[in-house]
C-alpha positions in Angstrom: -0.2 -0.4 -0.2 1.0 3.3 -0.8 2.8 5.3 2.3 0.6 7.5 2.4 -2.6 5.7 2.3 -1.4 3.1 5.3 -0.3 6.5 7.9 -3.8 7.9 6.9 -5.5 4.6 7.5 -7.1 4.5 11.0 -5.6 8.2 11.9 -8.0 10.4 13.2 -10.3 13.2 11.5 -12.7 15.4 13.2 -16.1 16.4 11.5 -18.4 19.2 12.7 -22.0 18.1 12.5 -23.8 21.4 12.9 -27.4 22.0 14.2 -29.7 24.5 12.7 -32.5 25.7 14.9 -35.8 28.1 13.8 -34.2 30.6 16.2 -31.2 30.7 14.1 -33.1 30.8 10.5 -35.0 33.8 12.1 -31.9 35.6 13.1 -30.1 35.1 9.7 -33.5 36.6 8.1 -33.1 39.8 10.4 -29.6 40.2 9.3 -30.6 40.0 5.6 -33.4 42.2 6.0 -31.4 44.9 7.2 -28.4 44.0 4.8 -31.2 44.8 2.3 -31.9 48.4 3.6 -31.3 51.3 1.1 -28.4 53.4 2.8 -28.3 57.2 2.4 -25.4 59.1 2.2 -24.6 61.2 6.0 -22.3 64.1 5.9 -21.6 63.8 9.9 -19.0 61.7 11.5 -19.7 57.7 11.7 -21.1 55.3 13.7 -20.9 51.3 14.7 -23.2 49.7 12.0 -23.0 52.6 9.3 -21.3 51.1 6.1 -18.2 53.1 5.1 -16.0 53.5 2.1 -12.4 53.5 2.7 -9.0 53.1 1.1 -6.6 51.7 3.2 -3.0 50.4 3.2 -1.4 47.8 5.2 2.2 47.2 6.1 4.4 44.4 7.8 8.6 45.2 8.2 8.5 47.6 5.2 6.5 45.1 3.3 2.9 46.3 1.9 0.2 43.2 2.6 -2.9 45.1 1.2 -3.3 48.2 -0.9 -7.0 49.2 -1.9 -5.8 52.6 -3.0 -6.8 52.4 -7.0 -10.5 50.2 -5.5 -12.3 51.4 -2.6 -13.5 49.2 -0.5 -16.9 49.0 1.1 -17.0 47.6 4.8 -19.8 47.6 7.6 -18.5 48.8 11.4 -19.4 46.3 13.8 -18.7 42.9 10.9 -15.0 42.5 12.0 -14.0 42.8 8.5 -11.3 45.1 10.2 -9.7 44.1 13.4 -12.1 45.2 16.2 -9.7 48.1 17.4 -9.7 49.6 14.0 -13.4 49.4 13.7 -14.5 51.8 16.5 -11.6 53.9 16.1 -13.5 54.7 13.2 -16.9 55.2 14.6 -16.6 59.4 14.9 -14.5 60.2 11.9 -16.0 61.7 9.3 -15.2 61.5 5.5 -11.8 62.3 4.7 -10.3 61.9 8.1 -7.1 59.5 8.3 -6.6 57.0 11.0 -3.2 55.4 11.8 -3.2 52.6 13.7 -1.5 49.2 14.1 -1.4 45.9 15.4 0.3 42.9 16.8 0.0 39.2 15.4 2.0 36.3 15.5 3.4 34.4 12.6 5.5 31.3 11.8 8.6 31.5 10.2 11.6 29.1 9.9 9.8 27.7 11.7 9.2 29.6 14.9 7.0 31.7 15.7 7.5 35.2 16.0 5.3 38.3 16.5 5.2 41.2 13.8 3.3 45.1 14.0 1.3 45.9 10.9 0.3 49.1 10.7 -3.0 50.3 8.9 -3.3 53.4 7.1 -7.2 53.6 6.6 -8.5 56.7 5.0 -12.8 57.3 5.1 -14.3 58.7 1.7 -18.0 58.6 2.3 -20.5 57.2 4.9 -24.0 55.8 4.4 -26.7 55.2 6.9 -29.1 51.9 7.2 -32.3 53.4 6.8 -34.0 50.2 8.1 -34.9 47.4 7.3 -36.7 45.6 4.4 -40.1 43.5 5.4 -39.9 39.5 4.6 -42.0 40.0 1.4 -39.4 41.6 0.0 -36.9 39.4 0.9 -38.7 36.8 -0.4 -39.2 38.4 -3.9 -35.0 38.8 -4.0 -34.6 35.5 -3.4 -37.4 34.8 -6.7 -39.7 32.9 -4.0 -43.9 33.4 -3.7 -43.8 36.7 -0.8 -47.1 34.5 -0.1 -46.1 31.9 1.9 -43.6 33.1 4.7 -42.4 29.1 5.3 -41.4 29.0 1.5 -39.0 32.0 2.8 -37.2 29.9 5.9 -37.0 27.0 3.7 -35.1 28.7 1.6 -32.7 30.5 4.1 -32.2 26.9 6.3 -30.9 25.4 2.7 -28.3 28.2 2.2 -27.2 27.9 5.8 -26.7 24.3 4.9 -24.7 25.0 2.2 -22.4 27.2 3.7 -21.8 25.2 6.6 -20.9 22.0 3.9 -18.5 24.1 2.4 -16.6 25.5 5.9 -16.9 22.1 6.9 -15.7 20.4 4.2 -12.8 23.2 4.2 -12.0 21.6 7.8 -11.7 18.7 7.0 -9.7 19.3 4.0 -7.3 21.3 6.2 -7.2 18.0 8.7 -6.1 15.7 5.6 -3.8 17.8 3.6 -1.9 18.8 7.1 -1.6 15.0 7.8 -0.2 13.9 4.3 2.1 16.7 4.8 3.1 15.6 8.3 3.8 11.8 7.0 6.1 13.3 3.8 8.3 14.8 6.6 8.2 12.1 8.5 9.4 9.8 5.6 11.5 13.1 4.6 13.4 14.3 7.6 16.4 15.7 5.7 14.2 17.2 2.6 14.2 20.9 4.6 11.2 22.1 4.1 9.7 24.8 6.1 6.4 25.8 7.0 5.4 28.4 4.6 2.2 27.7 2.6 3.7 27.6 -0.9 6.3 25.4 0.1 3.3 23.0 1.7 0.9 23.8 -1.7 4.3 22.4 -4.0 4.4 19.5 -1.4 0.7 18.7 -1.8 0.0 18.4 -5.3 2.6 14.9 -6.2 1.8 13.5 -3.3 -2.5 13.9 -4.3 -0.9 12.5 -7.5 0.7 9.4 -6.2 -2.7 8.7 -4.2 -4.9 8.7 -7.4 -2.7 6.5 -8.8 -2.4 4.3 -5.9 -6.3 4.2 -5.3 -7.3 3.5 -8.8 -9.5 7.1 -8.2 -10.8 8.2 -11.7 -12.7 11.5 -12.2 -16.4 10.8 -11.7 -17.6 12.7 -15.3 -20.9 12.4 -13.9 -20.4 14.3 -11.3 -19.1 16.9 -13.6 -22.1 16.9 -15.7 -23.8 17.4 -12.3 -22.4 20.3 -11.3 -22.4 22.3 -15.1 -26.2 21.3 -14.9 -26.1 22.7 -11.7 -24.4 26.2 -12.7 -26.6 26.4 -15.5 -29.7 25.1 -14.5 -31.2 28.9 -14.2 -29.9 30.3 -17.6 -32.4 31.4 -20.1 -30.4 29.3 -22.5 -29.4 25.8 -20.7 -28.5 23.6 -23.5 -25.7 26.7 -25.3 -24.8 27.4 -21.8 -24.0 23.8 -20.9 -21.9 23.3 -24.1 -20.4 26.2 -24.1 -19.4 25.8 -20.8 -17.9 22.2 -21.0 -16.2 23.2 -24.7 -14.2 26.0 -22.1 -10.6 24.4 -21.2 -10.1 26.4 -18.2 -13.8 26.2 -16.6 -14.0 22.5 -17.8 -10.4 21.8 -15.6 -11.1 24.5 -12.9 -14.7 22.4 -12.4 -12.6 18.6 -12.8 -10.0 19.4 -10.5 -12.7 20.4 -7.6 -14.5 17.4 -8.1 -11.5 15.3 -8.3 -10.0 16.0 -5.4 -13.5 16.3 -3.1 -13.1 12.2 -4.7 -9.5 12.2 -3.6 -10.9 13.5 0.2 -13.7 11.0 -0.1 -11.7 8.0 -0.1 -9.2 9.2 2.4 -12.0 9.5 5.2 -12.9 6.0 4.2 -9.5 5.0 5.2 -9.4 7.2 8.2 -11.4 6.9 11.9 -13.5 9.9 11.6 -15.2 11.5 14.8 -18.0 13.6 14.9 -18.6 16.6 16.7 -21.8 18.0 17.5 -22.4 21.9 17.3 -24.8 24.5 17.3 -25.3 26.7 13.8 -24.1 30.0 16.6 -21.5 28.2 18.2 -19.9 27.0 15.2 -20.4 30.3 13.3 -18.3 32.2 16.6 -15.6 29.9 16.0 -15.1 30.7 12.6 -15.0 34.1 12.7 -12.9 34.2 15.2 -10.3 32.8 13.2 -7.1 35.0 12.6 -6.4 37.2 9.3 -3.5 34.6 8.7 -5.3 31.6 9.3 -8.3 32.6 7.4 -5.8 33.6 4.7 -4.4 30.2 5.2 -7.6 27.9 4.7 -8.3 29.8 1.7 -5.1 29.3 0.2 -4.6 25.4 0.3 -4.0 24.1 -2.3 -6.0 22.0 -4.7 -5.6 19.9 -7.5 -4.8 21.6 -10.8 -5.7 19.6 -13.4 -4.0 21.4 -17.0 -2.5 19.9 -20.2 0.5 19.9 -18.0 -0.4 17.9 -15.1 -3.3 15.6 -16.5 -1.3 12.7 -17.3 -0.1 12.8 -13.5 -3.9 11.8 -12.6 -4.6 9.3 -15.0 -4.7 6.1 -13.0 -5.5 4.2 -16.4 -3.3 5.8 -18.6 -5.9 5.0 -21.6 -5.0 6.7 -24.7 -1.5 4.6 -24.0 -4.0 1.3 -23.8 -5.1 0.9 -28.1 -4.4 2.1 -31.2 -6.6 2.8 -34.1 -6.0 1.7 -38.1 -7.5 3.5 -40.6 -9.9 1.5 -42.8 -11.5 2.2 -46.6 -14.9 2.9 -46.1 -16.7 -0.6 -46.5 -19.9 -0.3 -48.7 -20.5 -3.6 -49.6 -20.7 -7.4 -48.2 -17.5 -8.3 -49.3 -16.2 -5.5 -47.3 -17.7 -6.1 -44.4 -17.9 -9.8 -43.9 -13.4 -8.9 -44.3 -14.2 -6.5 -41.0 -16.8 -9.5 -39.4 -13.3 -10.9 -39.6 -11.1 -9.0 -38.3 -13.9 -8.1 -35.0 -13.7 -12.0 -34.4 -10.6 -11.6 -33.2 -9.7 -10.8 -29.2 -9.5 -7.0 -28.7 -10.1 -5.7 -31.7 -13.5 -3.6 -32.6 -14.4 -1.3 -35.6 -16.0 2.2 -35.3 -16.9 5.2 -37.7 -17.0 8.8 -36.5 -16.9 12.1 -38.4 -13.5 11.1 -39.9 -14.6 7.9 -41.1 -13.7 4.0 -40.6 -11.4 2.7 -37.9 -10.1 -0.8 -36.1 -9.8 -0.5 -32.5 -7.3 -2.7 -31.1 -7.0 -2.8 -27.1 -3.6 -3.6 -26.3 -1.2 -1.7 -23.9 1.7 -0.3 -25.0 5.0 -2.4 -24.0 7.0 1.1 -22.8 3.9 1.5 -20.3 5.0 1.4 -16.4 2.7 0.2 -13.9 2.6 4.0 -12.8 1.3 5.2 -16.1 4.7 6.5 -16.7 6.5 6.1 -20.3 9.9 4.0 -20.1 11.3 5.8 -23.1 9.5 9.3 -22.9 12.1 10.9 -24.1 12.6 9.3 -27.5 9.2 8.4 -27.6 7.5 8.3 -31.5 6.4 11.3 -32.9 2.2 9.8 -33.3 3.1 10.6 -29.3 5.1 13.5 -29.3 1.6 15.0 -31.6 -1.0 13.9 -29.3 -2.9 16.9 -27.5 -4.6 16.1 -24.4 -6.6 18.7 -23.8 -9.7 16.6 -24.4 -9.1 13.0 -24.2 -10.2 10.0 -22.6 -9.7 11.2 -19.1 -12.9 13.3 -19.4 -14.6 10.9 -22.1 -14.3 7.2 -22.2 -12.8 6.0 -26.0 -16.7 4.5 -25.7 -18.4 7.2 -26.4 -18.4 10.3 -29.1 -18.5 7.7 -31.7 -21.2 7.9 -34.6 -21.4 3.7 -34.5 -19.1 1.1 -32.6 -19.0 -2.4 -32.8 -17.4 -3.7 -29.9 -17.8 -8.0 -30.8 -18.6 -9.7 -34.2 -22.1 -10.0 -33.0 -23.2 -6.3 -33.2 -21.6 -5.7 -36.4 -23.4 -8.6 -37.7 -26.6 -7.1 -36.0 -25.7 -4.1 -38.3 -25.0 -5.6 -41.3 -28.4 -7.7 -41.2 -30.3 -4.4 -40.8 -27.9 -2.6 -43.6 -28.3 -5.2 -46.6 -31.9 -6.7 -46.3 -30.5 -10.2 -48.1 -27.4 -10.4 -45.9 -28.8 -13.5 -44.5 -28.4 -15.3 -48.1 -24.8 -13.7 -49.0 -23.0 -17.0 -49.2 -19.0 -16.3 -47.6 -17.0 -15.3 -50.2 -19.1 -13.7 -53.0 -18.8 -10.4 -53.7 -21.9 -8.1 -52.8 
């Protein structure tokens, strides 16, 4: 078994189960009604709960971490978009005021925890005040829900909360699993010299995941890809056209394939691990999520995902399908004699026939003798031109070789049935006689 799979097997992973009460739903609705209210510009000093438009810049050790000078941002004071102390100091200031503030934070540098001073320079551009919450009926209309039935709005909000929680829990679980994989790697490679920076962890994880995909024989579930695309275009005015446009967009399709394959890897590893469930109330769970430091939130957001690109795709292809068959062009069969010869060819083991937009071909299932068990090519540097010219922009990784044909004959019986349908007097055709 793969060394990573051995270490993951039986290891502990905590998974949170969140309880959503009716009170939680009502509190979210109240908050959404407040956010949906109109905002009236004010010239006076800002108050907590006002929406302020800001330019701000953060600097640490002379290095700029964030600068919104070119694109001002809106925040609501009290929502802790910025550190709490800064938001409280902004209350009472007027448009045009500039606030200078410094906060201390902990960070990992060269395997040591150090304290760093972050300097904020914040300028208030304008201030707006909430004129009052919108009604439940107005909120329902914003979501495209009938305002006549309050239960529909609450059902929709509960579903939305559930989807948000699922995303946060998935991120927590993924972070635990990936941390364990990196721990195993460093245990197995004590002199590799990696430090704890996020960039190094990202570069470590991708080859580890590729190895797990191959060891676990995990293949991309293209049914999930299609379902995900269908969900994305479900509210479109032209869902069929948008579906085809999405599938044919290599970049978008690859991003979706990457996310789904990563989910499959996590699910596979969780089946091997020992998963303990932790029950929490919605309010407690969200309070813990909101209390994460900016560093931890950023690290979780940067946590690496599988990147399926033409350059990396072959590393995630468990079956190396393009190296397990060859095709041979055929003259287009027209007569009974032509099809009789084709019947003889498909009678042999591992030989099939197909027709596509380019013509008729034999499909011979036979693994390349230079293909290693891990899917790598033993003669990659000196591989034939046909291998060098092969493109994997859209290949067997996304679509089985059994799909995309006008006609496909897997055996003698299938081709014979086609011949009997194509030629009315096929049954009277003697072997060896020209048709």
